[in-house]
PQR file of N, CA, C, O and H, with PARSE charges and radii, in Angstrom:
ATOM      1  N   MET A   1      59.173  64.953 106.803 -0.4000 1.5000
ATOM      2  CA  MET A   1      59.889  64.340 107.906 -0.0000 2.0000
ATOM      3  C   MET A   1      60.136  62.862 107.632  0.5500 1.7000
ATOM      4  O   MET A   1      59.399  62.215 106.887 -0.5500 1.4000
ATOM      5  N   LYS A   2      61.154  62.366 108.232 -0.4000 1.5000
ATOM      6  CA  LYS A   2      61.522  60.968 108.069 -0.0000 2.0000
ATOM      7  C   LYS A   2      60.702  60.085 109.005  0.5500 1.7000
ATOM      8  O   LYS A   2      60.500  60.419 110.172 -0.5500 1.4000
ATOM      9  H   LYS A   2      61.753  62.891 108.837  0.4000 1.0000
ATOM     10  N   ARG A   3      60.241  58.968 108.487 -0.4000 1.5000
ATOM     11  CA  ARG A   3      59.487  58.003 109.295 -0.0000 2.0000
ATOM     12  C   ARG A   3      60.425  56.915 109.799  0.5500 1.7000
ATOM     13  O   ARG A   3      61.376  56.529 109.120 -0.5500 1.4000
ATOM     14  H   ARG A   3      60.406  58.696 107.539  0.4000 1.0000
ATOM     15  N   ASN A   4      60.136  56.427 111.009 -0.4000 1.5000
ATOM     16  CA  ASN A   4      60.911  55.349 111.621 -0.0000 2.0000
ATOM     17  C   ASN A   4      59.971  54.326 112.221  0.5500 1.7000
ATOM     18  O   ASN A   4      58.803  54.616 112.483 -0.5500 1.4000
ATOM     19  H   ASN A   4      59.363  56.742 111.561  0.4000 1.0000
ATOM     20  N   TRP A   5      60.491  53.115 112.440 -0.4000 1.5000
ATOM     21  CA  TRP A   5      59.745  52.083 113.143 -0.0000 2.0000
ATOM     22  C   TRP A   5      60.006  52.235 114.632  0.5500 1.7000
ATOM     23  O   TRP A   5      61.146  52.414 115.060 -0.5500 1.4000
ATOM     24  H   TRP A   5      61.439  52.879 112.228  0.4000 1.0000
ATOM     25  N   TYR A   6      58.933  52.163 115.419 -0.4000 1.5000
ATOM     26  CA  TYR A   6      59.023  52.239 116.870 -0.0000 2.0000
ATOM     27  C   TYR A   6      58.348  51.022 117.475  0.5500 1.7000
ATOM     28  O   TYR A   6      57.337  50.543 116.960 -0.5500 1.4000
ATOM     29  H   TYR A   6      58.007  52.017 115.071  0.4000 1.0000
ATOM     30  N   ALA A   7      58.908  50.521 118.570 -0.4000 1.5000
ATOM     31  CA  ALA A   7      58.284  49.434 119.324 -0.0000 2.0000
ATOM     32  C   ALA A   7      57.406  50.060 120.399  0.5500 1.7000
ATOM     33  O   ALA A   7      57.864  50.890 121.185 -0.5500 1.4000
ATOM     34  H   ALA A   7      59.729  50.909 118.988  0.4000 1.0000
ATOM     35  N   VAL A   8      56.145  49.657 120.425 -0.4000 1.5000
ATOM     36  CA  VAL A   8      55.189  50.189 121.388 -0.0000 2.0000
ATOM     37  C   VAL A   8      54.819  49.063 122.351  0.5500 1.7000
ATOM     38  O   VAL A   8      54.383  47.993 121.927 -0.5500 1.4000
ATOM     39  H   VAL A   8      55.773  48.984 119.787  0.4000 1.0000
ATOM     40  N   TYR A   9      54.994  49.311 123.640 -0.4000 1.5000
ATOM     41  CA  TYR A   9      54.640  48.336 124.662 -0.0000 2.0000
ATOM     42  C   TYR A   9      53.142  48.406 124.918  0.5500 1.7000
ATOM     43  O   TYR A   9      52.593  49.495 125.087 -0.5500 1.4000
ATOM     44  H   TYR A   9      55.348  50.181 123.984  0.4000 1.0000
ATOM     45  N   THR A  10      52.473  47.249 124.948 -0.4000 1.5000
ATOM     46  CA  THR A  10      51.038  47.176 125.186 -0.0000 2.0000
ATOM     47  C   THR A  10      50.761  46.299 126.402  0.5500 1.7000
ATOM     48  O   THR A  10      51.651  45.633 126.929 -0.5500 1.4000
ATOM     49  H   THR A  10      52.919  46.365 124.811  0.4000 1.0000
ATOM     50  N   ARG A  11      49.519  46.320 126.824 -0.4000 1.5000
ATOM     51  CA  ARG A  11      49.116  45.402 127.884 -0.0000 2.0000
ATOM     52  C   ARG A  11      49.187  43.982 127.334  0.5500 1.7000
ATOM     53  O   ARG A  11      48.988  43.782 126.136 -0.5500 1.4000
ATOM     54  H   ARG A  11      48.796  46.861 126.396  0.4000 1.0000
ATOM     55  N   PRO A  12      49.462  42.997 128.173 -0.5600 1.5000
ATOM     56  CA  PRO A  12      49.545  41.612 127.697  0.2800 2.0000
ATOM     57  C   PRO A  12      48.253  41.154 127.021  0.5500 1.7000
ATOM     58  O   PRO A  12      47.155  41.416 127.513 -0.5500 1.4000
ATOM     59  N   GLN A  13      48.397  40.474 125.899 -0.4000 1.5000
ATOM     60  CA  GLN A  13      47.324  39.885 125.106 -0.0000 2.0000
ATOM     61  C   GLN A  13      46.352  40.919 124.546  0.5500 1.7000
ATOM     62  O   GLN A  13      45.189  40.591 124.311 -0.5500 1.4000
ATOM     63  H   GLN A  13      49.289  40.261 125.500  0.4000 1.0000
ATOM     64  N   ARG A  14      46.790  42.150 124.327 -0.4000 1.5000
ATOM     65  CA  ARG A  14      45.969  43.202 123.724 -0.0000 2.0000
ATOM     66  C   ARG A  14      46.530  43.632 122.365  0.5500 1.7000
ATOM     67  O   ARG A  14      46.069  44.612 121.779 -0.5500 1.4000
ATOM     68  H   ARG A  14      47.735  42.416 124.518  0.4000 1.0000
ATOM     69  N   GLU A  15      47.512  42.905 121.878 -0.4000 1.5000
ATOM     70  CA  GLU A  15      48.215  43.331 120.673 -0.0000 2.0000
ATOM     71  C   GLU A  15      47.293  43.402 119.455  0.5500 1.7000
ATOM     72  O   GLU A  15      47.363  44.361 118.686 -0.5500 1.4000
ATOM     73  H   GLU A  15      47.886  42.109 122.354  0.4000 1.0000
ATOM     74  N   LYS A  16      46.438  42.408 119.271 -0.4000 1.5000
ATOM     75  CA  LYS A  16      45.561  42.394 118.097 -0.0000 2.0000
ATOM     76  C   LYS A  16      44.567  43.550 118.134  0.5500 1.7000
ATOM     77  O   LYS A  16      44.261  44.130 117.092 -0.5500 1.4000
ATOM     78  H   LYS A  16      46.381  41.629 119.896  0.4000 1.0000
ATOM     79  N   LYS A  17      44.061  43.892 119.308 -0.4000 1.5000
ATOM     80  CA  LYS A  17      43.136  45.021 119.435 -0.0000 2.0000
ATOM     81  C   LYS A  17      43.844  46.335 119.123  0.5500 1.7000
ATOM     82  O   LYS A  17      43.265  47.222 118.496 -0.5500 1.4000
ATOM     83  H   LYS A  17      44.309  43.421 120.155  0.4000 1.0000
ATOM     84  N   ILE A  18      45.097  46.460 119.559 -0.4000 1.5000
ATOM     85  CA  ILE A  18      45.870  47.670 119.292 -0.0000 2.0000
ATOM     86  C   ILE A  18      46.134  47.813 117.796  0.5500 1.7000
ATOM     87  O   ILE A  18      46.027  48.911 117.251 -0.5500 1.4000
ATOM     88  H   ILE A  18      45.567  45.739 120.068  0.4000 1.0000
ATOM     89  N   VAL A  19      46.478  46.717 117.133 -0.4000 1.5000
ATOM     90  CA  VAL A  19      46.729  46.761 115.684 -0.0000 2.0000
ATOM     91  C   VAL A  19      45.454  47.156 114.943  0.5500 1.7000
ATOM     92  O   VAL A  19      45.514  47.951 114.006 -0.5500 1.4000
ATOM     93  H   VAL A  19      46.566  45.825 117.576  0.4000 1.0000
ATOM     94  N   ALA A  20      44.304  46.618 115.344 -0.4000 1.5000
ATOM     95  CA  ALA A  20      43.031  46.985 114.711 -0.0000 2.0000
ATOM     96  C   ALA A  20      42.734  48.467 114.930  0.5500 1.7000
ATOM     97  O   ALA A  20      42.273  49.141 114.010 -0.5500 1.4000
ATOM     98  H   ALA A  20      44.255  45.972 116.106  0.4000 1.0000
ATOM     99  N   PHE A  21      42.988  48.980 116.118 -0.4000 1.5000
ATOM    100  CA  PHE A  21      42.769  50.392 116.427 -0.0000 2.0000
ATOM    101  C   PHE A  21      43.673  51.289 115.578  0.5500 1.7000
ATOM    102  O   PHE A  21      43.222  52.293 115.027 -0.5500 1.4000
ATOM    103  H   PHE A  21      43.363  48.432 116.866  0.4000 1.0000
ATOM    104  N   LEU A  22      44.951  50.919 115.479 -0.4000 1.5000
ATOM    105  CA  LEU A  22      45.890  51.717 114.696 -0.0000 2.0000
ATOM    106  C   LEU A  22      45.542  51.690 113.215  0.5500 1.7000
ATOM    107  O   LEU A  22      45.656  52.712 112.538 -0.5500 1.4000
ATOM    108  H   LEU A  22      45.318  50.103 115.928  0.4000 1.0000
ATOM    109  N   THR A  23      45.126  50.552 112.708 -0.4000 1.5000
ATOM    110  CA  THR A  23      44.736  50.435 111.305 -0.0000 2.0000
ATOM    111  C   THR A  23      43.525  51.315 111.013  0.5500 1.7000
ATOM    112  O   THR A  23      43.455  51.950 109.961 -0.5500 1.4000
ATOM    113  H   THR A  23      45.034  49.722 113.259  0.4000 1.0000
ATOM    114  N   LYS A  24      42.579  51.352 111.934 -0.4000 1.5000
ATOM    115  CA  LYS A  24      41.395  52.189 111.767 -0.0000 2.0000
ATOM    116  C   LYS A  24      41.774  53.672 111.715  0.5500 1.7000
ATOM    117  O   LYS A  24      41.129  54.456 111.019 -0.5500 1.4000
ATOM    118  H   LYS A  24      42.636  50.836 112.789  0.4000 1.0000
ATOM    119  N   ARG A  25      42.812  54.050 112.448 -0.4000 1.5000
ATOM    120  CA  ARG A  25      43.273  55.438 112.453 -0.0000 2.0000
ATOM    121  C   ARG A  25      44.220  55.745 111.293  0.5500 1.7000
ATOM    122  O   ARG A  25      44.644  56.889 111.131 -0.5500 1.4000
ATOM    123  H   ARG A  25      43.336  53.412 113.013  0.4000 1.0000
ATOM    124  N   GLY A  26      44.559  54.729 110.477 -0.4000 1.5000
ATOM    125  CA  GLY A  26      45.417  54.942 109.317 -0.0000 2.0000
ATOM    126  C   GLY A  26      46.901  54.903 109.630  0.5500 1.7000
ATOM    127  O   GLY A  26      47.708  55.435 108.868 -0.5500 1.4000
ATOM    128  H   GLY A  26      44.214  53.799 110.608  0.4000 1.0000
ATOM    129  N   ILE A  27      47.272  54.282 110.738 -0.4000 1.5000
ATOM    130  CA  ILE A  27      48.677  54.184 111.137 -0.0000 2.0000
ATOM    131  C   ILE A  27      49.193  52.795 110.772  0.5500 1.7000
ATOM    132  O   ILE A  27      48.597  51.780 111.135 -0.5500 1.4000
ATOM    133  H   ILE A  27      46.617  53.850 111.358  0.4000 1.0000
ATOM    134  N   LYS A  28      50.303  52.769 110.050 -0.4000 1.5000
ATOM    135  CA  LYS A  28      50.893  51.507 109.637 -0.0000 2.0000
ATOM    136  C   LYS A  28      51.513  50.811 110.845  0.5500 1.7000
ATOM    137  O   LYS A  28      52.302  51.410 111.576 -0.5500 1.4000
ATOM    138  H   LYS A  28      50.787  53.593 109.755  0.4000 1.0000
ATOM    139  N   SER A  29      51.151  49.540 111.051 -0.4000 1.5000
ATOM    140  CA  SER A  29      51.674  48.791 112.193 -0.0000 2.0000
ATOM    141  C   SER A  29      51.994  47.365 111.773  0.5500 1.7000
ATOM    142  O   SER A  29      51.551  46.893 110.725 -0.5500 1.4000
ATOM    143  H   SER A  29      50.510  49.054 110.457  0.4000 1.0000
ATOM    144  N   TYR A  30      52.770  46.689 112.609 -0.4000 1.5000
ATOM    145  CA  TYR A  30      53.204  45.323 112.330 -0.0000 2.0000
ATOM    146  C   TYR A  30      53.209  44.536 113.633  0.5500 1.7000
ATOM    147  O   TYR A  30      53.766  44.985 114.636 -0.5500 1.4000
ATOM    148  H   TYR A  30      53.130  47.072 113.460  0.4000 1.0000
ATOM    149  N   PHE A  31      52.591  43.371 113.615 -0.4000 1.5000
ATOM    150  CA  PHE A  31      52.526  42.491 114.769 -0.0000 2.0000
ATOM    151  C   PHE A  31      52.929  41.089 114.314  0.5500 1.7000
ATOM    152  O   PHE A  31      52.099  40.359 113.772 -0.5500 1.4000
ATOM    153  H   PHE A  31      52.139  43.007 112.801  0.4000 1.0000
ATOM    154  N   PRO A  32      54.193  40.698 114.526 -0.5600 1.5000
ATOM    155  CA  PRO A  32      54.666  39.402 114.035  0.2800 2.0000
ATOM    156  C   PRO A  32      54.103  38.237 114.849  0.5500 1.7000
ATOM    157  O   PRO A  32      54.084  38.269 116.079 -0.5500 1.4000
ATOM    158  N   LEU A  33      53.644  37.203 114.129 -0.4000 1.5000
ATOM    159  CA  LEU A  33      53.124  35.998 114.749 -0.0000 2.0000
ATOM    160  C   LEU A  33      53.995  34.808 114.383  0.5500 1.7000
ATOM    161  O   LEU A  33      54.596  34.772 113.309 -0.5500 1.4000
ATOM    162  H   LEU A  33      53.660  37.177 113.130  0.4000 1.0000
ATOM    163  N   ASN A  34      54.060  33.845 115.274 -0.4000 1.5000
ATOM    164  CA  ASN A  34      54.839  32.640 115.075 -0.0000 2.0000
ATOM    165  C   ASN A  34      53.877  31.463 114.984  0.5500 1.7000
ATOM    166  O   ASN A  34      53.030  31.285 115.860 -0.5500 1.4000
ATOM    167  H   ASN A  34      53.572  33.874 116.147  0.4000 1.0000
ATOM    168  N   ASN A  35      54.002  30.649 113.918 -0.4000 1.5000
ATOM    169  CA  ASN A  35      53.157  29.463 113.765 -0.0000 2.0000
ATOM    170  C   ASN A  35      53.676  28.342 114.655  0.5500 1.7000
ATOM    171  O   ASN A  35      54.859  28.005 114.616 -0.5500 1.4000
ATOM    172  H   ASN A  35      54.690  30.793 113.206  0.4000 1.0000
ATOM    173  N   ILE A  36      52.790  27.771 115.454 -0.4000 1.5000
ATOM    174  CA  ILE A  36      53.137  26.687 116.367 -0.0000 2.0000
ATOM    175  C   ILE A  36      52.312  25.465 115.992  0.5500 1.7000
ATOM    176  O   ILE A  36      51.100  25.566 115.805 -0.5500 1.4000
ATOM    177  H   ILE A  36      51.829  28.045 115.486  0.4000 1.0000
ATOM    178  N   VAL A  37      52.962  24.310 115.880 -0.4000 1.5000
ATOM    179  CA  VAL A  37      52.264  23.063 115.597 -0.0000 2.0000
ATOM    180  C   VAL A  37      52.500  22.131 116.781  0.5500 1.7000
ATOM    181  O   VAL A  37      53.632  21.767 117.097 -0.5500 1.4000
ATOM    182  H   VAL A  37      53.946  24.228 116.032  0.4000 1.0000
ATOM    183  N   SER A  38      51.396  21.757 117.424 -0.4000 1.5000
ATOM    184  CA  SER A  38      51.467  20.826 118.549 -0.0000 2.0000
ATOM    185  C   SER A  38      51.092  19.435 118.047  0.5500 1.7000
ATOM    186  O   SER A  38      50.044  19.257 117.426 -0.5500 1.4000
ATOM    187  H   SER A  38      50.476  22.052 117.167  0.4000 1.0000
ATOM    188  N   VAL A  39      51.937  18.463 118.312 -0.4000 1.5000
ATOM    189  CA  VAL A  39      51.692  17.108 117.856 -0.0000 2.0000
ATOM    190  C   VAL A  39      51.467  16.219 119.074  0.5500 1.7000
ATOM    191  O   VAL A  39      52.298  16.150 119.979 -0.5500 1.4000
ATOM    192  H   VAL A  39      52.788  18.608 118.817  0.4000 1.0000
ATOM    193  N   THR A  40      50.318  15.538 119.071 -0.4000 1.5000
ATOM    194  CA  THR A  40      50.039  14.556 120.116 -0.0000 2.0000
ATOM    195  C   THR A  40      50.033  13.175 119.480  0.5500 1.7000
ATOM    196  O   THR A  40      50.409  13.029 118.317 -0.5500 1.4000
ATOM    197  H   THR A  40      49.643  15.594 118.335  0.4000 1.0000
ATOM    198  N   ALA A  41      49.621  12.184 120.209 -0.4000 1.5000
ATOM    199  CA  ALA A  41      49.662  10.804 119.730 -0.0000 2.0000
ATOM    200  C   ALA A  41      48.905  10.613 118.412  0.5500 1.7000
ATOM    201  O   ALA A  41      49.403   9.932 117.516 -0.5500 1.4000
ATOM    202  H   ALA A  41      49.315  12.302 121.153  0.4000 1.0000
ATOM    203  N   ASN A  42      47.722  11.195 118.279 -0.4000 1.5000
ATOM    204  CA  ASN A  42      46.964  10.986 117.051 -0.0000 2.0000
ATOM    205  C   ASN A  42      46.389  12.268 116.444  0.5500 1.7000
ATOM    206  O   ASN A  42      45.412  12.196 115.699 -0.5500 1.4000
ATOM    207  H   ASN A  42      47.318  11.749 119.007  0.4000 1.0000
ATOM    208  N   SER A  43      46.950  13.409 116.733 -0.4000 1.5000
ATOM    209  CA  SER A  43      46.449  14.629 116.111 -0.0000 2.0000
ATOM    210  C   SER A  43      47.516  15.721 116.073  0.5500 1.7000
ATOM    211  O   SER A  43      48.497  15.694 116.816 -0.5500 1.4000
ATOM    212  H   SER A  43      47.744  13.467 117.339  0.4000 1.0000
ATOM    213  N   LYS A  44      47.287  16.676 115.185 -0.4000 1.5000
ATOM    214  CA  LYS A  44      48.126  17.862 115.077 -0.0000 2.0000
ATOM    215  C   LYS A  44      47.241  19.071 115.291  0.5500 1.7000
ATOM    216  O   LYS A  44      46.101  19.104 114.828 -0.5500 1.4000
ATOM    217  H   LYS A  44      46.490  16.698 114.581  0.4000 1.0000
ATOM    218  N   LYS A  45      47.756  20.055 115.983 -0.4000 1.5000
ATOM    219  CA  LYS A  45      47.005  21.286 116.222 -0.0000 2.0000
ATOM    220  C   LYS A  45      47.896  22.468 115.870  0.5500 1.7000
ATOM    221  O   LYS A  45      48.997  22.607 116.402 -0.5500 1.4000
ATOM    222  H   LYS A  45      48.682  20.028 116.359  0.4000 1.0000
ATOM    223  N   ALA A  46      47.414  23.315 114.970 -0.4000 1.5000
ATOM    224  CA  ALA A  46      48.168  24.490 114.552 -0.0000 2.0000
ATOM    225  C   ALA A  46      47.592  25.716 115.239  0.5500 1.7000
ATOM    226  O   ALA A  46      46.375  25.869 115.348 -0.5500 1.4000
ATOM    227  H   ALA A  46      46.519  23.202 114.537  0.4000 1.0000
ATOM    228  N   SER A  47      48.477  26.586 115.698 -0.4000 1.5000
ATOM    229  CA  SER A  47      48.044  27.835 116.311 -0.0000 2.0000
ATOM    230  C   SER A  47      49.096  28.904 116.051  0.5500 1.7000
ATOM    231  O   SER A  47      50.206  28.609 115.609 -0.5500 1.4000
ATOM    232  H   SER A  47      49.465  26.462 115.610  0.4000 1.0000
ATOM    233  N   LYS A  48      48.728  30.145 116.332 -0.4000 1.5000
ATOM    234  CA  LYS A  48      49.656  31.264 116.172 -0.0000 2.0000
ATOM    235  C   LYS A  48      49.813  31.940 117.516  0.5500 1.7000
ATOM    236  O   LYS A  48      48.849  32.112 118.263 -0.5500 1.4000
ATOM    237  H   LYS A  48      47.826  30.384 116.691  0.4000 1.0000
ATOM    238  N   GLU A  49      51.041  32.319 117.810 -0.4000 1.5000
ATOM    239  CA  GLU A  49      51.288  33.054 119.047 -0.0000 2.0000
ATOM    240  C   GLU A  49      52.224  34.213 118.740  0.5500 1.7000
ATOM    241  O   GLU A  49      52.951  34.192 117.748 -0.5500 1.4000
ATOM    242  H   GLU A  49      51.824  32.179 117.204  0.4000 1.0000
ATOM    243  N   ALA A  50      52.198  35.209 119.588 -0.4000 1.5000
ATOM    244  CA  ALA A  50      52.988  36.422 119.380 -0.0000 2.0000
ATOM    245  C   ALA A  50      54.480  36.102 119.424  0.5500 1.7000
ATOM    246  O   ALA A  50      54.941  35.356 120.289 -0.5500 1.4000
ATOM    247  H   ALA A  50      51.607  35.226 120.394  0.4000 1.0000
ATOM    248  N   LEU A  51      55.213  36.666 118.499 -0.4000 1.5000
ATOM    249  CA  LEU A  51      56.658  36.491 118.488 -0.0000 2.0000
ATOM    250  C   LEU A  51      57.302  37.321 119.595  0.5500 1.7000
ATOM    251  O   LEU A  51      58.231  36.866 120.261 -0.5500 1.4000
ATOM    252  H   LEU A  51      54.839  37.271 117.797  0.4000 1.0000
ATOM    253  N   PHE A  52      56.801  38.541 119.785 -0.4000 1.5000
ATOM    254  CA  PHE A  52      57.248  39.417 120.874 -0.0000 2.0000
ATOM    255  C   PHE A  52      56.019  39.758 121.707  0.5500 1.7000
ATOM    256  O   PHE A  52      55.193  40.568 121.284 -0.5500 1.4000
ATOM    257  H   PHE A  52      56.046  38.910 119.244  0.4000 1.0000
ATOM    258  N   ASN A  53      55.887  39.159 122.871 -0.4000 1.5000
ATOM    259  CA  ASN A  53      54.729  39.420 123.717 -0.0000 2.0000
ATOM    260  C   ASN A  53      54.685  40.873 124.151  0.5500 1.7000
ATOM    261  O   ASN A  53      55.706  41.448 124.530 -0.5500 1.4000
ATOM    262  H   ASN A  53      56.558  38.501 123.215  0.4000 1.0000
ATOM    263  N   SER A  54      53.503  41.463 124.095 -0.4000 1.5000
ATOM    264  CA  SER A  54      53.219  42.831 124.554 -0.0000 2.0000
ATOM    265  C   SER A  54      53.882  43.929 123.726  0.5500 1.7000
ATOM    266  O   SER A  54      54.008  45.054 124.209 -0.5500 1.4000
ATOM    267  H   SER A  54      52.674  40.997 123.787  0.4000 1.0000
ATOM    268  N   TYR A  55      54.305  43.645 122.506 -0.4000 1.5000
ATOM    269  CA  TYR A  55      54.902  44.676 121.653 -0.0000 2.0000
ATOM    270  C   TYR A  55      54.249  44.699 120.279  0.5500 1.7000
ATOM    271  O   TYR A  55      53.961  43.658 119.688 -0.5500 1.4000
ATOM    272  H   TYR A  55      54.203  42.732 122.113  0.4000 1.0000
ATOM    273  N   VAL A  56      54.023  45.911 119.787 -0.4000 1.5000
ATOM    274  CA  VAL A  56      53.536  46.163 118.436 -0.0000 2.0000
ATOM    275  C   VAL A  56      54.487  47.175 117.823  0.5500 1.7000
ATOM    276  O   VAL A  56      54.929  48.099 118.506 -0.5500 1.4000
ATOM    277  H   VAL A  56      54.257  46.757 120.267  0.4000 1.0000
ATOM    278  N   PHE A  57      54.805  47.019 116.561 -0.4000 1.5000
ATOM    279  CA  PHE A  57      55.703  47.931 115.873 -0.0000 2.0000
ATOM    280  C   PHE A  57      54.890  48.890 115.015  0.5500 1.7000
ATOM    281  O   PHE A  57      54.006  48.464 114.271 -0.5500 1.4000
ATOM    282  H   PHE A  57      54.446  46.269 116.006  0.4000 1.0000
ATOM    283  N   VAL A  58      55.184  50.182 115.116 -0.4000 1.5000
ATOM    284  CA  VAL A  58      54.456  51.208 114.363 -0.0000 2.0000
ATOM    285  C   VAL A  58      55.444  52.042 113.554  0.5500 1.7000
ATOM    286  O   VAL A  58      56.601  52.218 113.936 -0.5500 1.4000
ATOM    287  H   VAL A  58      55.902  50.528 115.720  0.4000 1.0000
ATOM    288  N   TYR A  59      54.952  52.551 112.423 -0.4000 1.5000
ATOM    289  CA  TYR A  59      55.758  53.335 111.490 -0.0000 2.0000
ATOM    290  C   TYR A  59      55.253  54.768 111.536  0.5500 1.7000
ATOM    291  O   TYR A  59      54.201  55.074 110.975 -0.5500 1.4000
ATOM    292  H   TYR A  59      54.012  52.408 112.113  0.4000 1.0000
ATOM    293  N   LEU A  60      56.007  55.665 112.212 -0.4000 1.5000
ATOM    294  CA  LEU A  60      55.547  57.019 112.476 -0.0000 2.0000
ATOM    295  C   LEU A  60      56.619  58.065 112.228  0.5500 1.7000
ATOM    296  O   LEU A  60      57.810  57.761 112.170 -0.5500 1.4000
ATOM    297  H   LEU A  60      56.861  55.417 112.668  0.4000 1.0000
ATOM    298  N   ASN A  61      56.159  59.330 112.078 -0.4000 1.5000
ATOM    299  CA  ASN A  61      57.049  60.485 112.124 -0.0000 2.0000
ATOM    300  C   ASN A  61      57.371  60.779 113.578  0.5500 1.7000
ATOM    301  O   ASN A  61      56.690  60.297 114.484 -0.5500 1.4000
ATOM    302  H   ASN A  61      55.191  59.577 112.125  0.4000 1.0000
ATOM    303  N   GLU A  62      58.410  61.570 113.797 -0.4000 1.5000
ATOM    304  CA  GLU A  62      58.743  61.970 115.160 -0.0000 2.0000
ATOM    305  C   GLU A  62      57.618  62.786 115.785  0.5500 1.7000
ATOM    306  O   GLU A  62      57.380  62.689 116.989 -0.5500 1.4000
ATOM    307  H   GLU A  62      58.964  61.961 113.062  0.4000 1.0000
ATOM    308  N   SER A  63      56.926  63.586 114.983 -0.4000 1.5000
ATOM    309  CA  SER A  63      55.846  64.427 115.522 -0.0000 2.0000
ATOM    310  C   SER A  63      54.616  63.603 115.892  0.5500 1.7000
ATOM    311  O   SER A  63      53.827  64.036 116.732 -0.5500 1.4000
ATOM    312  H   SER A  63      57.119  63.665 114.005  0.4000 1.0000
ATOM    313  N   GLU A  64      54.430  62.420 115.286 -0.4000 1.5000
ATOM    314  CA  GLU A  64      53.269  61.569 115.566 -0.0000 2.0000
ATOM    315  C   GLU A  64      53.478  60.681 116.802  0.5500 1.7000
ATOM    316  O   GLU A  64      52.512  60.109 117.308 -0.5500 1.4000
ATOM    317  H   GLU A  64      55.071  62.068 114.604  0.4000 1.0000
ATOM    318  N   VAL A  65      54.702  60.554 117.290 -0.4000 1.5000
ATOM    319  CA  VAL A  65      54.988  59.670 118.397 -0.0000 2.0000
ATOM    320  C   VAL A  65      54.201  60.073 119.637  0.5500 1.7000
ATOM    321  O   VAL A  65      53.691  59.200 120.339 -0.5500 1.4000
ATOM    322  H   VAL A  65      55.486  61.018 116.879  0.4000 1.0000
ATOM    323  N   GLY A  66      54.087  61.334 119.922 -0.4000 1.5000
ATOM    324  CA  GLY A  66      53.372  61.813 121.098 -0.0000 2.0000
ATOM    325  C   GLY A  66      51.871  61.629 121.015  0.5500 1.7000
ATOM    326  O   GLY A  66      51.191  61.713 122.038 -0.5500 1.4000
ATOM    327  H   GLY A  66      54.502  62.044 119.352  0.4000 1.0000
ATOM    328  N   LEU A  67      51.325  61.379 119.821 -0.4000 1.5000
ATOM    329  CA  LEU A  67      49.888  61.240 119.662 -0.0000 2.0000
ATOM    330  C   LEU A  67      49.365  59.881 120.103  0.5500 1.7000
ATOM    331  O   LEU A  67      48.165  59.727 120.330 -0.5500 1.4000
ATOM    332  H   LEU A  67      51.877  61.311 118.990  0.4000 1.0000
ATOM    333  N   LEU A  68      50.235  58.902 120.226 -0.4000 1.5000
ATOM    334  CA  LEU A  68      49.784  57.579 120.659 -0.0000 2.0000
ATOM    335  C   LEU A  68      49.586  57.631 122.127  0.5500 1.7000
ATOM    336  O   LEU A  68      49.204  56.631 122.734 -0.5500 1.4000
ATOM    337  H   LEU A  68      51.210  59.027 120.042  0.4000 1.0000
TER
END
C-alpha cells in the first residue's frame, strides 16, 4: 500500500509527548519547530516553538490511519 503524510490534531502543548509515543510505536512522525531569538537590552535568549500549534505530521498507510 502507498504511504501518505497526514496532519494529526493534538491537544495544545502535547505535541512532543505525541511524537515520543509515536516513535516508541515505530510510526514515522514529524513535528516542525521554529527557532526564536529574543533580544533585550543586554542579553539574547534562544528558544524553540511549534511552527504549527497542535499539529503533528505522521507517515502512514490508509489502513493504519484508524489505529491512531
